[in-house]
C-alpha positions as CSV (number, residue, x, y, z in Angstrom):
1,X,36.2,-30.0,-15.1
2,X,34.6,-26.9,-13.9
3,X,33.0,-24.1,-15.1
4,X,35.4,-21.7,-13.6
5,X,38.6,-23.6,-15.3
6,X,36.6,-23.4,-18.7
7,X,35.6,-19.6,-18.4
8,X,39.3,-19.2,-17.4
9,X,38.4,-16.8,-14.9
10,X,40.1,-17.0,-11.0
11,X,37.8,-18.0,-8.2
12,X,37.5,-14.2,-7.6
13,X,36.6,-12.9,-10.5
14,X,33.9,-16.3,-11.1
15,X,31.8,-15.0,-8.0
16,X,31.4,-11.2,-9.1
17,X,30.4,-12.5,-12.3
18,X,28.0,-15.0,-11.3
19,X,26.1,-12.5,-9.1
20,X,25.9,-13.4,-6.1
21,X,27.6,-9.6,-4.8
22,X,26.3,-7.5,-6.7
23,X,27.1,-3.9,-5.7
24,X,24.5,-2.1,-7.2
25,X,21.0,-1.1,-5.1
26,X,18.4,-4.3,-5.4
27,X,14.9,-2.5,-7.2
28,X,11.7,-3.6,-6.0
29,X,9.5,-5.2,-9.0
30,X,6.1,-3.6,-7.8
31,X,8.3,0.2,-7.7
32,X,11.4,0.5,-9.6
33,X,12.2,3.9,-9.2
34,X,11.0,4.9,-6.1
35,X,11.7,9.1,-6.9
36,X,8.7,11.3,-7.5
37,X,9.3,14.1,-9.2
38,X,7.3,17.0,-9.9
39,X,6.5,15.8,-13.5
40,X,5.2,12.3,-11.8
41,X,2.6,14.2,-9.4
42,X,1.3,16.6,-12.1
43,X,0.7,12.8,-14.1
44,X,-0.8,11.7,-11.1
45,X,-3.8,15.5,-11.1
46,X,-4.0,14.6,-14.5
47,X,-4.9,10.8,-14.1
48,X,-7.3,11.7,-11.3
49,X,-9.2,14.7,-12.9
50,X,-9.5,12.2,-15.9
51,X,-10.8,9.8,-13.5
52,X,-13.8,13.1,-12.1
53,X,-14.6,14.1,-15.7
54,X,-15.9,10.2,-16.5
55,X,-18.4,9.7,-13.7
56,X,-21.8,9.7,-15.7
57,X,-24.4,11.6,-13.4
58,X,-27.2,9.3,-15.0
59,X,-25.7,6.4,-14.9
60,X,-23.5,6.5,-11.5
61,X,-24.0,9.8,-9.7
62,X,-27.6,10.6,-9.5
63,X,-27.8,7.4,-8.3
64,X,-26.1,7.3,-5.0
65,X,-27.6,10.8,-4.4
66,X,-24.6,13.2,-5.6
67,X,-26.3,15.6,-7.7
68,X,-25.5,19.2,-7.7
69,X,-29.4,19.8,-7.8
70,X,-29.6,18.2,-3.8
71,X,-26.9,20.5,-2.7
72,X,-28.6,23.2,-1.2
73,X,-27.7,25.5,1.9
74,X,-25.0,24.7,4.0
75,X,-25.5,21.6,2.6
76,X,-22.8,22.6,-0.1
77,X,-19.5,23.3,2.5
78,X,-19.6,19.7,3.6
79,X,-17.4,17.3,2.4
80,X,-19.3,15.6,0.0
81,X,-20.5,18.8,-1.4
82,X,-17.5,20.0,-1.8
83,X,-16.4,16.4,-3.4
84,X,-19.5,17.0,-6.4
85,X,-18.5,20.6,-6.9
86,X,-14.7,18.8,-8.1
87,X,-16.6,16.1,-10.1
88,X,-18.3,18.8,-11.9
89,X,-15.8,21.5,-12.3
90,X,-13.7,18.3,-13.9
91,X,-16.9,17.8,-15.8
92,X,-16.8,21.6,-16.9
93,X,-13.0,22.0,-17.8
94,X,-13.0,18.7,-20.6
95,X,-12.2,20.7,-23.6
96,X,-8.5,22.1,-20.9
97,X,-8.2,18.6,-19.9
98,X,-7.9,16.3,-23.0
99,X,-5.3,19.4,-24.2
100,X,-3.1,18.3,-21.2
101,X,-3.7,14.8,-22.2
102,X,-2.7,15.3,-25.3
103,X,-0.4,17.8,-24.4
104,X,1.4,15.3,-21.9
105,X,1.2,12.7,-24.7
106,X,3.9,14.8,-26.7
107,X,6.1,14.7,-24.3
108,X,6.2,11.5,-22.8
109,X,6.5,10.6,-26.3
110,X,9.6,12.8,-26.6
111,X,11.6,13.1,-23.3
112,X,10.7,9.1,-23.3
């Protein structure tokens, strides 16, 4: 006796219910939702700002020569000088960054 007869399904119903013919689009394991909205983009920028804000000047930046004291004159307009300025701006604005993190957590708790 076959499983199809035990379940009382026709061959078409058995084939459709077995998972071989799935009309739904397949989702990737690593990219479950490929849609990126404005909120997701803001979350990405917030995570990036958090990453820049926690860099320690003494342990990380000074060893590589990435301090504002070393950037004088025309060096501040270079790409390296602009990145160092961005890092120090994120470190200076830690309190608003904490506030944005709290708001994001609350929104994610209520919206799911």
